C-alpha positions as CSV (number, residue, x, y, z in Angstrom):
1,M,-127.4,29.7,-15.5
2,Y,-126.7,26.1,-14.7
3,R,-124.0,25.7,-17.2
4,R,-120.2,26.1,-16.8
5,E,-118.2,28.5,-19.0
6,Q,-114.5,29.2,-19.5
7,M,-114.8,32.8,-18.3
8,Q,-114.4,35.0,-15.3
9,R,-115.4,38.5,-14.1
10,C,-113.6,41.6,-15.3
11,L,-111.1,43.5,-13.2
12,L,-112.3,47.1,-12.7
13,N,-108.8,48.4,-12.7
14,S,-108.4,47.0,-16.2
15,C,-111.8,47.8,-17.8
16,K,-112.5,51.2,-16.0
17,G,-116.2,50.6,-16.1
18,A,-116.5,49.8,-19.8
19,C,-120.0,48.5,-19.1
20,C,-121.1,52.1,-18.4
21,L,-120.6,53.0,-22.1
22,Y,-124.3,53.2,-22.9
23,G,-125.9,54.2,-19.6
24,V,-128.8,52.2,-18.2
25,W,-132.5,52.0,-18.0
26,V,-133.7,52.9,-14.5
27,G,-137.1,52.0,-13.0
28,L,-139.1,55.1,-11.9
29,E,-138.9,53.9,-8.3
30,E,-135.1,53.6,-8.6
31,Q,-135.0,57.1,-10.1
32,E,-136.9,58.5,-7.0
33,K,-134.4,56.8,-4.7
34,I,-131.5,58.3,-6.7
35,L,-132.9,61.8,-6.7
36,A,-133.7,61.5,-2.9
37,N,-130.0,60.9,-2.3
38,G,-128.9,63.5,-4.9
39,K,-126.6,65.5,-2.6
40,I,-124.3,62.7,-1.7
41,I,-124.4,61.2,-5.2
42,Q,-123.4,64.6,-6.6
43,E,-120.4,64.7,-4.3
44,N,-119.2,61.4,-5.9
45,M,-119.7,62.5,-9.5
46,K,-117.2,64.0,-11.9
47,F,-117.3,67.7,-11.4
48,E,-118.3,68.5,-14.9
49,N,-121.4,66.2,-14.8
50,R,-122.8,67.4,-11.4
51,N,-125.2,70.0,-12.7
52,L,-126.4,68.2,-15.9
53,D,-129.8,66.5,-16.1
54,W,-129.2,63.0,-14.8
55,F,-132.0,61.4,-16.8
56,R,-133.4,61.6,-20.3
57,T,-137.0,62.7,-20.6
58,R,-138.5,59.7,-22.5
59,V,-140.2,57.1,-20.3
60,E,-140.7,53.6,-21.7
61,E,-142.5,50.4,-20.6
62,D,-140.7,47.6,-18.7
63,Q,-142.8,44.9,-17.0
64,H,-139.8,43.9,-14.8
65,F,-140.4,46.9,-12.5
66,A,-143.2,47.6,-10.1
67,S,-143.9,50.9,-11.8
68,T,-143.7,49.2,-15.2
69,K,-141.9,52.3,-16.4
70,V,-138.2,53.1,-17.0
71,I,-136.2,56.1,-17.9
72,H,-132.6,56.2,-19.3
73,T,-129.6,57.8,-17.6
74,T,-128.0,60.6,-19.5
75,L,-124.9,59.8,-21.6
76,V,-122.0,62.2,-21.6
77,A,-119.1,62.5,-23.9
78,D,-115.9,61.2,-22.2
79,Q,-112.7,61.0,-24.3
80,N,-111.0,59.0,-21.5
81,H,-113.6,56.3,-21.4
82,Y,-114.0,53.2,-23.6
83,G,-116.2,54.2,-26.6
84,N,-115.8,57.9,-25.8
85,S,-119.1,58.1,-23.9
86,A,-120.3,57.1,-20.5
87,C,-123.3,57.0,-18.1
88,I,-123.5,60.3,-16.2
89,F,-122.9,58.5,-13.0
90,L,-119.5,57.0,-14.0
91,G,-117.0,58.7,-11.6
92,M,-113.3,58.7,-11.4
93,E,-111.3,55.6,-12.0
94,G,-114.3,53.8,-13.5
95,K,-116.2,53.7,-10.2
96,C,-119.9,54.4,-10.1
97,A,-121.0,57.5,-8.2
98,L,-124.1,55.6,-7.1
99,Q,-122.0,52.9,-5.6
100,L,-119.7,55.3,-3.8
101,A,-122.7,57.2,-2.4
102,S,-124.2,53.9,-1.1
103,L,-121.0,53.1,0.7
104,A,-120.8,56.7,2.1
105,L,-124.3,56.2,3.5
106,G,-123.2,52.9,5.2
107,L,-125.4,50.9,2.8
108,H,-124.7,47.8,0.6
109,P,-122.6,49.1,-2.3
110,W,-125.4,48.4,-4.7
111,A,-128.2,50.0,-2.7
112,L,-128.6,52.9,-5.1
113,K,-127.4,51.2,-8.2
114,P,-130.1,50.4,-10.8
115,F,-131.3,46.8,-11.1
116,Y,-129.9,46.5,-14.7
117,C,-126.4,47.7,-13.5
118,V,-126.3,45.1,-10.8
119,L,-127.5,42.4,-13.2
120,H,-125.0,43.2,-16.0
121,P,-123.7,41.3,-18.0
122,L,-126.6,39.0,-17.2
123,D,-129.9,39.9,-18.7
124,L,-133.6,39.0,-18.5
125,D,-135.5,37.1,-21.1
126,E,-139.2,37.8,-22.0
127,E,-140.3,35.7,-19.1
128,G,-138.2,37.5,-16.6
129,R,-135.6,34.7,-16.2
130,I,-132.0,35.6,-15.6
131,T,-129.9,34.6,-18.7
132,L,-126.5,35.2,-20.2
133,D,-125.8,35.9,-23.9
134,E,-123.5,33.8,-26.0
135,T,-120.2,33.4,-24.1
136,A,-118.0,33.7,-27.3
137,Q,-119.8,36.9,-28.2
138,L,-119.3,38.4,-24.8
139,L,-115.6,37.4,-24.6
140,A,-114.9,38.8,-28.0
141,E,-116.5,42.2,-27.2
142,E,-113.8,44.8,-26.6
143,G,-114.3,46.2,-23.1
144,S,-116.3,43.2,-22.0
145,C,-117.2,42.6,-18.4
146,L,-115.9,39.1,-18.8
147,R,-112.6,37.6,-19.6
148,Q,-111.3,34.2,-20.5
149,S,-110.4,31.8,-17.7
150,T,-108.3,28.7,-17.8
151,S,-111.0,26.4,-16.5
152,Q,-114.8,25.9,-16.8
153,I,-116.5,27.8,-13.9
154,P,-120.2,27.4,-13.1
155,L,-122.1,30.6,-14.0
156,L,-123.8,30.5,-10.6
157,E,-120.4,30.9,-9.0
158,T,-119.1,33.5,-11.5
159,F,-122.1,35.7,-10.8
160,S,-122.6,34.7,-7.1
161,E,-122.5,38.2,-5.7
162,E,-125.1,39.6,-8.1
163,L,-127.4,36.6,-7.8
164,K,-127.3,36.6,-4.0
165,Y,-128.1,40.3,-4.0
166,L,-130.9,40.0,-6.6
167,L,-132.4,36.7,-5.5
168,G,-131.6,36.7,-1.8
169,E,-129.3,34.3,-0.1
170,D,-131.8,31.5,0.4
171,T,-133.0,31.4,-3.2
172,Y,-129.4,31.6,-4.5
173,L,-128.5,28.6,-2.3
174,E,-131.5,26.6,-3.6
175,E,-130.4,27.4,-7.2
176,L,-126.8,26.4,-6.4
177,K,-128.1,23.1,-5.0
178,K,-130.2,22.4,-8.2
179,A,-127.1,23.1,-10.3
180,T,-125.0,20.7,-8.2
181,C,-127.7,18.0,-8.6
182,L,-127.8,18.7,-12.4
183,G,-124.0,18.4,-12.7
184,E,-123.8,15.0,-11.0
């Protein structure tokens, strides 16, 4: 996360939520929060997806959650979306129904979004550290959440919003300070 890369974030109006192609793993505690806000979430979903099961039934282990269990969101066929499939919560114009519901509730836009959605395209390694896959591979991927930039940008700046949200402002600033010292 301390390196610089010649890439920048996607533009939602261009990618239309391409990252929602495969759905997402959701911690059971996140699932409870989503279900508790079901009515307002449903109002922000595509009409044809509102009454479907929102989650698959298989539960798996994931040590990064307090519950240590995750469940996957349902995938739906979507001929208008990249890859012809999408997470059930992908709404109109590539916007997430969970994010729209959060805003409607007066919360941070990511309050109802699953951890892995906020983190994407970043990932966690086996030790729980935030990482990024190979830049060339990410940039070459059709529908990528990243695009080429004309200059090298520190990853901590590229992903500042996500890192501040996930780590907290103070921890983010500490990491930014470390990165600045390493770059000198």
